Kinemage of the C-alpha trace (Angstrom):
@kinemage 1
@onewidth
@group {chain A} dominant
@subgroup {mainchain}
@vectorlist {calphas} color= white
{ca met a 1} P 170.556 204.973 -33.496
{ca tyr a 2} L 169.340 207.107 -36.428
{ca leu a 3} L 172.031 205.245 -39.135
{ca asp a 4} L 170.907 202.070 -37.917
{ca thr a 5} L 167.249 202.748 -38.635
{ca thr a 6} L 168.228 203.807 -42.512
{ca ser a 7} L 170.037 200.476 -42.542
{ca arg a 8} L 167.080 198.656 -41.781
{ca ile a 9} L 164.427 200.448 -43.825
{ca gly a 10} L 167.092 200.531 -46.926
{ca ala a 11} L 167.248 197.978 -50.238
{ca pro a 12} L 166.148 194.155 -48.811
{ca ser a 13} L 168.853 191.902 -48.003
{ca glu a 14} L 169.785 188.795 -49.725
{ca his a 15} L 168.537 186.713 -46.547
{ca his a 16} L 165.044 188.941 -46.768
{ca trp a 17} L 164.810 188.159 -50.430
{ca lys a 18} L 165.366 184.368 -49.925
{ca asn a 19} L 162.630 184.475 -46.627
{ca leu a 20} L 160.295 186.307 -49.391
{ca ser a 21} L 160.851 183.476 -51.690
{ca glu a 22} L 160.689 180.861 -48.982
{ca val a 23} L 157.090 182.934 -48.372
{ca asp a 24} L 155.828 182.258 -52.060
{ca lys a 25} L 156.968 179.108 -52.564
{ca thr a 26} L 154.713 177.927 -49.410
{ca leu a 27} L 152.180 179.791 -51.163
{ca ile a 28} L 152.393 178.834 -54.443
{ca ala a 29} L 152.384 175.115 -52.827
{ca lys a 30} L 149.268 175.714 -50.771
{ca ser a 31} L 147.223 177.063 -53.185
{ca gly a 32} L 148.294 174.118 -55.596
{ca gln a 33} L 146.497 171.924 -53.630
{ca ile a 34} L 143.303 173.859 -52.913
{ca phe a 35} L 143.263 174.596 -56.602
{ca asp a 36} L 143.896 170.494 -56.907
{ca ala a 37} L 141.461 169.454 -54.541
{ca arg a 38} L 138.655 172.025 -56.404
{ca leu a 39} L 139.900 170.959 -60.012
{ca arg a 40} L 139.025 166.758 -59.548
{ca glu a 41} L 135.190 168.343 -57.387
{ca asp a 42} L 132.456 166.399 -59.120
{ca gln a 43} L 131.144 169.718 -60.062
{ca phe a 44} L 133.890 170.976 -61.875
{ca leu a 45} L 133.841 168.268 -64.143
{ca arg a 46} L 130.620 168.549 -64.830
{ca asn a 47} L 131.233 172.292 -65.673
{ca leu a 48} L 133.748 171.209 -67.565
{ca ser a 49} L 132.362 168.477 -69.829
{ca asp a 50} L 129.333 171.199 -70.483
{ca thr a 51} L 131.258 173.572 -71.294
{ca leu a 52} L 133.537 171.965 -73.703
{ca thr a 53} L 130.326 170.163 -75.284
{ca ser a 54} L 128.621 173.461 -75.325
{ca ser a 55} L 131.945 175.041 -77.139
{ca ser a 56} L 132.283 172.619 -79.895
{ca glu a 57} L 128.371 172.746 -80.631
{ca leu a 58} L 128.183 176.712 -81.018
{ca ile a 59} L 131.475 176.618 -82.867
{ca lys a 60} L 130.483 173.447 -85.339
{ca ile a 61} L 126.872 176.188 -85.730
{ca met a 62} L 128.904 178.633 -86.159
{ca gly a 63} L 131.321 177.310 -88.950
{ca leu a 64} L 134.754 177.616 -87.486
{ca gly a 65} L 135.176 174.461 -87.032
{ca lys a 66} L 135.120 173.805 -90.996
{ca leu a 67} L 137.155 177.203 -91.011
{ca tyr a 68} L 139.524 175.524 -88.017
{ca gln a 69} L 139.582 172.353 -90.518
{ca tyr a 70} L 140.716 173.973 -93.314
{ca phe a 71} L 143.498 176.094 -91.356
{ca ser a 72} L 144.382 172.472 -89.852
{ca asn a 73} L 144.855 171.182 -93.245
{ca met a 74} L 147.416 174.482 -94.226
{ca phe a 75} L 149.067 174.563 -91.159
{ca ser a 76} L 150.108 170.723 -91.503
{ca thr a 77} L 151.382 171.034 -95.276
{ca trp a 78} L 153.225 173.924 -93.850
{ca asn a 79} L 154.558 171.686 -90.776
{ca asn a 80} L 155.902 168.526 -92.561
{ca asn a 81} L 157.271 170.494 -95.332
{ca tyr a 82} L 158.877 173.058 -94.332
{ca val a 83} L 158.664 173.183 -90.690
{ca glu a 84} L 159.635 169.770 -89.879
{ca pro a 85} L 163.201 169.400 -91.631
{ca ile a 86} L 164.435 172.436 -90.076
{ca arg a 87} L 163.173 171.373 -86.258
{ca asp a 88} L 164.663 168.067 -86.939
{ca ile a 89} L 168.747 169.848 -87.409
{ca phe a 90} L 168.374 172.760 -85.365
{ca tyr a 91} L 170.416 171.379 -81.762
{ca arg a 92} L 169.402 167.928 -82.781
{ca thr a 93} L 171.835 164.963 -83.006
{ca pro a 94} L 172.628 163.956 -86.965
{ca ser a 95} L 170.235 161.534 -88.011
{ca gln a 96} L 168.808 160.452 -91.452
{ca lys a 97} L 165.440 159.577 -93.034
{ca ile a 98} L 165.162 155.852 -94.294
{ca cys a 99} L 161.483 155.675 -94.234
{ca glu a 100} L 158.523 157.738 -95.163
{ca leu a 101} L 154.474 156.022 -94.855
{ca glu a 102} L 152.319 158.705 -95.857
{ca lys a 103} L 153.314 161.585 -92.515
{ca tyr a 104} L 155.062 159.233 -90.662
{ca ser a 105} L 158.986 159.036 -90.773
{ca leu a 106} L 161.354 156.725 -89.776
{ca phe a 107} L 165.156 158.219 -88.618
{ca arg a 108} L 168.235 156.390 -87.688
{ca tyr a 109} L 170.891 158.285 -85.984
{ca asn a 110} L 174.149 158.672 -86.747
{ca lys a 111} L 176.716 157.709 -84.549
{ca leu a 112} L 178.938 160.473 -83.155
{ca ser a 113} L 182.404 160.501 -81.576
{ca ser a 114} L 183.855 162.827 -78.662
{ca asp a 115} L 185.289 165.387 -81.070
{ca ser a 116} L 182.218 165.328 -83.746
{ca glu a 117} L 179.817 166.001 -80.792
{ca lys a 118} L 181.339 169.437 -80.704
{ca lys a 119} L 181.238 170.067 -84.121
{ca asn a 120} L 177.907 168.236 -84.947
{ca val a 121} L 178.719 166.073 -87.866
{ca gln a 122} L 178.501 162.500 -89.185
{ca ile a 123} L 180.912 160.009 -88.427
{ca his a 124} L 179.883 156.328 -89.236
{ca arg a 125} L 177.114 154.311 -88.445
{ca ile a 126} L 177.226 151.346 -86.172
{ca asp a 127} L 177.418 148.146 -87.848
{ca asn a 128} L 174.891 145.368 -86.485
{ca glu a 129} L 177.380 142.668 -87.994
{ca glu a 130} L 179.739 142.897 -85.696
{ca lys a 131} L 179.542 140.457 -83.032
{ca asn a 132} L 177.965 140.474 -80.113
{ca met a 133} L 176.430 144.112 -80.512
{ca pro a 134} L 173.298 145.227 -78.799
{ca ser a 135} L 170.079 145.281 -80.210
{ca pro a 136} L 168.838 148.149 -82.501
{ca val a 137} L 166.539 150.009 -80.366
{ca leu a 138} L 163.335 151.769 -81.825
{ca val a 139} L 161.961 154.989 -79.838
{ca ile a 140} L 158.114 155.201 -80.079
{ca tyr a 141} L 156.625 158.361 -79.437
{ca ala a 142} L 153.493 159.607 -78.110
{ca phe a 143} L 150.964 161.190 -80.468
{ca ile a 144} L 150.411 164.258 -78.464
{ca asn a 145} L 154.009 166.072 -78.313
{ca arg a 146} L 156.864 166.115 -80.735
{ca his a 147} L 159.438 163.371 -81.056
{ca tyr a 148} L 162.623 165.024 -79.845
{ca ile a 149} L 161.943 165.641 -76.779
{ca leu a 150} L 164.272 163.002 -76.209
{ca asp a 151} L 166.952 164.744 -78.598
{ca leu a 152} L 165.770 168.594 -76.847
{ca leu a 153} L 169.566 169.766 -76.924
{ca pro a 154} L 172.919 168.495 -77.331
{ca glu a 155} L 173.649 168.919 -73.355
{ca ile a 156} L 170.457 167.235 -72.258
{ca ser a 157} L 169.860 164.336 -75.034
{ca val a 158} L 168.628 160.452 -74.581
{ca val a 159} L 169.361 159.686 -77.651
{ca arg a 160} L 172.853 160.950 -77.638
{ca asn a 161} L 173.668 159.560 -74.350
{ca leu a 162} L 172.427 156.290 -75.857
{ca leu a 163} L 174.426 156.453 -78.555
{ca asn a 164} L 177.505 157.057 -76.765
{ca gln a 165} L 177.205 154.260 -74.940
{ca gly a 166} L 177.317 152.266 -78.235
{ca leu a 167} L 173.509 151.630 -79.072
{ca asp a 168} L 172.380 151.924 -82.194
{ca ile a 169} L 168.881 154.736 -82.327
{ca phe a 170} L 165.894 154.700 -84.663
{ca ala a 171} L 163.059 156.688 -84.118
{ca thr a 172} L 159.622 157.357 -85.198
{ca asp a 173} L 158.198 160.990 -85.996
{ca trp a 174} L 154.798 160.537 -86.442
{ca gly a 175} L 154.701 164.089 -88.526
{ca thr a 176} L 151.949 166.882 -88.024
{ca pro a 177} L 148.392 165.191 -89.040
{ca ser a 178} L 145.871 166.536 -91.012
{ca val a 179} L 142.020 166.221 -90.842
{ca tyr a 180} L 142.176 163.980 -94.109
{ca asp a 181} L 144.326 161.641 -91.214
{ca arg a 182} L 141.300 161.711 -88.641
{ca thr a 183} L 140.241 158.268 -89.159
{ca leu a 184} L 143.999 156.466 -88.678
{ca thr a 185} L 143.435 154.205 -86.209
{ca val a 186} L 145.598 153.081 -82.890
{ca gly a 187} L 145.664 149.570 -85.310
{ca his a 188} L 147.331 151.365 -88.694
{ca phe a 189} L 149.774 152.652 -86.686
{ca val a 190} L 150.820 149.564 -84.852
{ca asn a 191} L 150.562 147.272 -86.845
{ca lys a 192} L 151.199 148.911 -90.038
{ca tyr a 193} L 153.951 151.602 -89.158
{ca ile a 194} L 155.870 150.210 -86.699
{ca asp a 195} L 155.776 146.799 -88.180
{ca ser a 196} L 157.064 148.355 -91.459
{ca ser a 197} L 159.533 150.001 -89.329
{ca val a 198} L 160.526 147.253 -87.300
{ca asp a 199} L 161.001 145.091 -90.513
{ca ile a 200} L 163.239 147.710 -91.888
{ca ile a 201} L 165.403 147.651 -88.996
{ca arg a 202} L 165.722 144.125 -89.439
{ca arg a 203} L 166.529 144.415 -92.855
{ca ile a 204} L 169.081 146.881 -92.604
{ca thr a 205} L 171.046 146.126 -89.371
{ca lys a 206} L 170.551 142.247 -89.961
{ca ser a 207} L 169.165 141.488 -86.708
{ca asp a 208} L 166.291 139.354 -85.797
{ca lys a 209} L 164.714 141.569 -83.305
{ca val a 210} L 164.414 144.813 -82.429
{ca cys a 211} L 164.611 146.537 -78.620
{ca leu a 212} L 161.201 149.208 -78.499
{ca leu a 213} L 161.847 151.792 -76.060
{ca gly a 214} L 158.345 153.531 -75.846
{ca tyr a 215} L 157.794 156.980 -73.928
{ca cys a 216} L 154.102 157.726 -72.452
{ca trp a 217} L 151.476 157.066 -74.997
{ca gly a 218} L 154.368 155.579 -77.134
{ca gly a 219} L 154.990 153.016 -74.668
{ca asp a 220} L 151.175 152.050 -74.609
{ca leu a 221} L 151.852 151.640 -78.556
{ca ala a 222} L 155.322 149.747 -77.739
{ca leu a 223} L 153.043 146.994 -75.383
{ca met a 224} L 150.753 146.790 -78.141
{ca tyr a 225} L 152.722 145.791 -80.745
{ca ser a 226} L 155.036 143.444 -78.492
{ca ala a 227} L 152.010 141.768 -77.432
{ca leu a 228} L 151.122 141.153 -81.246
{ca his a 229} L 154.305 140.274 -82.760
{ca pro a 230} L 156.539 138.954 -80.307
{ca glu a 231} L 158.419 137.092 -82.550
{ca lys a 232} L 159.921 140.619 -83.545
{ca val a 233} L 160.924 141.995 -79.924
{ca lys a 234} L 164.255 141.349 -78.301
{ca asn a 235} L 162.974 143.077 -75.411
{ca leu a 236} L 160.720 145.689 -74.306
{ca ile a 237} L 160.936 149.273 -72.421
{ca thr a 238} L 158.420 151.652 -71.403
{ca ile a 239} L 158.917 155.217 -70.257
{ca ala a 240} L 156.047 157.161 -67.859
{ca thr a 241} L 153.415 154.729 -69.244
{ca pro a 242} L 150.099 154.648 -68.184
{ca gly a 243} L 149.027 150.468 -67.747
{ca asp a 244} L 146.052 150.621 -65.634
{ca phe a 245} L 144.176 153.588 -66.295
{ca ala a 246} L 141.940 152.648 -63.391
{ca leu a 247} L 145.193 154.016 -60.848
{ca asp a 248} L 145.687 156.645 -62.823
{ca asn a 249} L 143.928 159.418 -61.226
{ca ser a 250} L 146.332 162.469 -61.977
{ca leu a 251} L 143.865 165.915 -63.148
{ca leu a 252} L 144.302 165.362 -66.904
{ca ser a 253} L 143.168 161.378 -66.626
{ca ile a 254} L 140.405 162.641 -64.145
{ca trp a 255} L 139.447 165.463 -66.806
{ca thr a 256} L 139.655 163.273 -69.852
{ca arg a 257} L 137.585 160.423 -68.475
{ca ser a 258} L 134.796 163.053 -67.828
{ca ile a 259} L 134.631 164.642 -71.344
{ca asn a 260} L 132.558 163.671 -74.554
{ca glu a 261} L 135.373 163.606 -76.897
{ca lys a 262} L 133.011 162.456 -79.726
{ca arg a 263} L 131.181 166.006 -79.444
{ca ile a 264} L 134.924 167.197 -79.850
{ca leu a 265} L 136.062 165.086 -82.853
{ca asp a 266} L 132.779 166.119 -84.329
{ca thr a 267} L 133.509 169.915 -84.421
{ca phe a 268} L 137.228 169.557 -84.898
{ca gly a 269} L 137.653 166.418 -86.648
{ca asn a 270} L 141.482 165.923 -84.634
{ca val a 271} L 141.853 167.218 -81.610
{ca pro a 272} L 143.429 170.725 -81.402
{ca gly a 273} L 146.627 170.798 -80.505
{ca ser a 274} L 145.770 174.464 -78.324
{ca leu a 275} L 143.162 172.441 -76.869
{ca leu a 276} L 145.474 170.475 -75.148
{ca asn a 277} L 147.966 173.225 -74.169
{ca ser a 278} L 145.108 174.689 -72.768
{ca ala a 279} L 144.332 171.445 -70.143
{ca phe a 280} L 148.151 171.035 -69.117
{ca asn a 281} L 147.850 174.942 -67.842
{ca leu a 282} L 145.065 174.809 -66.265
{ca arg a 283} L 146.150 171.938 -64.049
{ca arg a 284} L 148.324 174.734 -62.142
{ca pro a 285} L 147.036 177.929 -63.183
{ca arg a 286} L 148.908 179.606 -60.291
{ca glu a 287} L 152.649 178.058 -61.172
{ca tyr a 288} L 151.740 178.745 -64.809
{ca ser a 289} L 151.427 182.426 -64.128
{ca his a 290} L 154.116 182.848 -62.073
{ca lys a 291} L 156.743 180.796 -64.062
{ca tyr a 292} L 158.320 183.199 -66.459
{ca phe a 293} L 158.384 185.467 -63.468
{ca his a 294} L 160.264 183.216 -60.786
{ca phe a 295} L 162.651 182.102 -63.483
{ca phe a 296} L 164.202 185.500 -63.905
{ca glu a 297} L 164.110 186.766 -60.716
{ca gln a 298} L 167.798 185.761 -59.913
{ca pro a 299} L 170.532 185.691 -62.867
{ca arg a 300} L 170.650 182.931 -65.020
{ca ser a 301} L 173.103 181.451 -66.869
{ca ile a 302} L 172.749 181.606 -71.070
{ca glu a 303} L 172.555 177.500 -70.547
{ca ser a 304} L 169.916 177.662 -68.154
{ca ile a 305} L 167.723 180.020 -70.597
{ca thr a 306} L 168.413 178.269 -73.456
{ca glu a 307} L 167.189 174.503 -71.920
{ca phe a 308} L 164.345 176.581 -70.408
{ca phe a 309} L 163.034 178.403 -73.353
{ca ala a 310} L 164.025 175.046 -75.590
{ca thr a 311} L 161.573 173.148 -73.040
{ca glu a 312} L 158.853 176.239 -73.229
{ca thr a 313} L 159.349 175.537 -76.890
{ca trp a 314} L 158.924 172.578 -76.831
{ca leu a 315} L 155.548 172.140 -74.608
{ca tyr a 316} L 153.822 174.240 -76.749
{ca asp a 317} L 154.920 172.737 -79.926
{ca ser a 318} L 151.927 170.462 -79.843
{ca pro a 319} L 150.638 168.937 -82.748
{ca pro a 320} L 146.777 167.812 -83.256
{ca val a 321} L 145.917 164.449 -82.236
{ca ile a 322} L 144.067 161.944 -84.408
{ca gly a 323} L 140.816 162.122 -84.017
{ca glu a 324} L 139.789 158.510 -84.197
{ca ile a 325} L 143.383 157.567 -81.891
{ca tyr a 326} L 142.015 159.796 -79.482
{ca arg a 327} L 138.437 158.807 -79.202
{ca glu a 328} L 140.282 154.979 -78.969
{ca phe a 329} L 142.769 155.891 -76.218
{ca val a 330} L 140.379 157.963 -74.110
{ca glu a 331} L 136.613 155.004 -75.045
{ca tyr a 332} L 139.323 151.921 -74.858
{ca cys a 333} L 141.887 152.564 -72.103
{ca tyr a 334} L 140.614 155.634 -69.739
{ca lys a 335} L 136.942 154.933 -69.708
{ca gln a 336} L 136.861 151.034 -69.955
{ca asn a 337} L 140.330 150.071 -69.183
{ca leu a 338} L 140.386 147.373 -71.767
{ca leu a 339} L 144.521 147.491 -72.249
{ca ile a 340} L 145.121 146.115 -69.113
{ca lys a 341} L 142.367 143.661 -68.725
{ca asn a 342} L 143.709 142.020 -72.368
{ca lys a 343} L 140.191 143.204 -73.670
{ca met a 344} L 141.231 145.981 -76.566
{ca ser a 345} L 140.785 145.133 -79.977
{ca ile a 346} L 143.129 146.969 -82.237
{ca glu a 347} L 143.140 147.004 -86.143
{ca ser a 348} L 144.200 144.077 -87.665
{ca gln a 349} L 147.173 144.196 -90.243
{ca asn a 350} L 144.828 142.933 -92.951
{ca asn a 351} L 141.738 145.168 -93.285
{ca asn a 352} L 140.151 141.792 -94.068
{ca asp a 353} L 140.773 140.280 -91.228
{ca gly a 354} L 138.261 142.894 -89.130
{ca glu a 355} L 140.442 143.455 -85.390
{ca val a 356} L 142.456 141.451 -83.338
{ca val a 357} L 142.375 141.615 -79.270
{ca val a 358} L 145.970 142.803 -77.513
{ca asn a 359} L 146.826 139.820 -74.851
{ca leu a 360} L 149.402 141.271 -73.227
{ca lys a 361} L 149.978 137.770 -71.700
{ca asn a 362} L 152.070 137.099 -75.257
{ca ile a 363} L 154.327 139.248 -74.039
{ca thr a 364} L 157.610 137.123 -72.756
{ca met a 365} L 160.561 139.062 -73.647
{ca pro a 366} L 162.477 141.001 -70.848
{ca phe a 367} L 160.553 144.040 -69.836
{ca leu a 368} L 162.244 147.135 -67.998
{ca asn a 369} L 159.251 149.898 -66.756
{ca ile a 370} L 160.843 153.254 -66.029
{ca val a 371} L 158.480 155.303 -63.697
{ca ala a 372} L 159.008 158.686 -62.543
{ca lys a 373} L 158.168 159.366 -58.631
{ca his a 374} L 156.803 163.118 -58.718
{ca asp a 375} L 154.911 162.201 -62.580
{ca asp a 376} L 151.780 164.209 -62.540
{ca leu a 377} L 151.195 163.712 -65.792
{ca val a 378} L 150.825 159.640 -65.247
{ca glu a 379} L 150.451 158.358 -62.382
{ca pro a 380} L 152.774 156.260 -60.854
{ca asp a 381} L 151.079 153.478 -59.475
{ca ser a 382} L 149.461 153.186 -63.064
{ca ser a 383} L 152.880 152.526 -64.606
{ca lys a 384} L 154.161 150.000 -61.955
{ca ala a 385} L 151.057 148.039 -62.366
{ca leu a 386} L 152.501 146.876 -66.074
{ca asn a 387} L 155.091 144.561 -63.986
{ca tyr a 388} L 152.294 143.055 -61.740
{ca val a 389} L 150.410 142.287 -65.715
{ca leu a 390} L 152.699 141.411 -67.659
{ca thr a 391} L 153.001 137.659 -65.947
{ca glu a 392} L 154.686 136.140 -68.521
{ca ser a 393} L 157.268 137.326 -69.067
{ca arg a 394} L 159.963 136.235 -66.533
{ca asp a 395} L 162.709 138.918 -66.852
{ca lys a 396} L 161.484 142.071 -65.361
{ca asp a 397} L 162.809 145.329 -63.703
{ca leu a 398} L 161.307 148.247 -62.826
{ca phe a 399} L 163.418 151.754 -62.361
{ca glu a 400} L 161.795 154.131 -60.329
{ca phe a 401} L 164.173 157.672 -60.491
{ca lys a 402} L 163.007 160.954 -58.757
{ca ser a 403} L 161.770 163.228 -61.221
{ca gly a 404} L 158.612 164.427 -62.687
{ca his a 405} L 157.239 163.446 -66.251
{ca val a 406} L 159.204 165.385 -68.665
{ca gly a 407} L 162.299 165.205 -66.135
{ca leu a 408} L 163.037 161.683 -66.675
{ca met a 409} L 164.088 163.391 -71.131
{ca ile a 410} L 165.940 166.242 -70.013
{ca gly a 411} L 167.253 166.675 -66.099
{ca lys a 412} L 170.545 166.047 -65.607
{ca lys a 413} L 170.715 163.934 -62.923
{ca ala a 414} L 168.675 161.440 -65.128
{ca his a 415} L 171.282 161.680 -67.680
{ca gln a 416} L 174.386 160.831 -65.232
{ca glu a 417} L 172.510 158.345 -63.340
{ca leu a 418} L 169.311 156.723 -65.341
{ca trp a 419} L 169.968 156.788 -68.960
{ca pro a 420} L 174.004 154.737 -68.463
{ca lys a 421} L 171.602 152.419 -66.306
{ca val a 422} L 169.202 151.664 -69.436
{ca ala a 423} L 172.262 151.531 -71.944
{ca asn a 424} L 173.297 148.826 -69.468
{ca trp a 425} L 170.084 146.984 -69.420
{ca ile a 426} L 169.521 147.002 -72.969
{ca lys a 427} L 173.148 145.394 -73.490
{ca asn a 428} L 172.506 142.931 -71.125
{ca his a 429} L 169.476 141.959 -72.447
{ca ser a 430} L 170.537 142.028 -75.965
């Protein structure tokens, strides 16, 4: 009896640890629900808006806003000239920069054989003059995070996945903006940068049209471009893209609609990446504080650890968001919901022509909408609304996948099931 009692008060068994783990998960889930409800309350939204406004005004009065802008310009130069070239080759699919407009760059990824993937060397390019070649694909990224989320690691790279299935992949890289870029508009990127990129791709691949693939806000840019230049777009793919912003009741969207963005921009010029990162973390404060502890509470493989820290690096590697672009998205999309209403005006291709209205009814090409069922950054219903609004497109598909916003890009199951399906869709619509 004595020996039995000793064994019970000794080290916890594996079963006990599992029970504790389940209890901890339950507590996190319950506390998460409480936080989510409280962070949506009107009083919190007013406090959040007042805090950001007051802090911005105080920072401006103290001269710290100008100091931030000064260091932001230095950071932009350092990042674009020295960090970016390293970032583009470290664990990345080999690519070549084929165009550079100001800080913006257009990349073309090299086609890889199975052997070269292991050695990470260039083999050859796809020749689009070959018969029955699919249309070249231009990947358009959002402004909030770096472009390499679709090429995070060789084992979880959407770019490699599509390349290995015979597609010719190009991608935008918006670089790191400085305060001097704060007046650039959404129209400047859509009608100048993206349009120039599409023309370059058409010229070097000898393709009449290009397939556009946009992620998050990048999907909104792709929608705008397709509506304004439908004659150059073969098909359109949006991934986790907000469509009907009025239906987007995620925490970030609710907070975005409640803030006075003009005060922030008046102080900082651009929206600091650190401010956006703080908002991401505030959504789930308990999970954020326990994230690293829970990850290392059990043994992990080198591969798992590498993936974890690669994702964390990407999450916090947030560039500033250009001030005027942020203002346009917040004011015209989040607050007024003009894009889905076909009432959003953006800068035209020719500055002398003023602005042009983005009419989504001009989108007649095949459309594929990829939605993450468990997306907590973009409400799935907001994304799915696009399939009902693009009334002139007679060939529309919706792929819903059981993952989160980022899981679409890095989830191993997504790479096994979703992206081969996407590649086949592109081939069948080229």
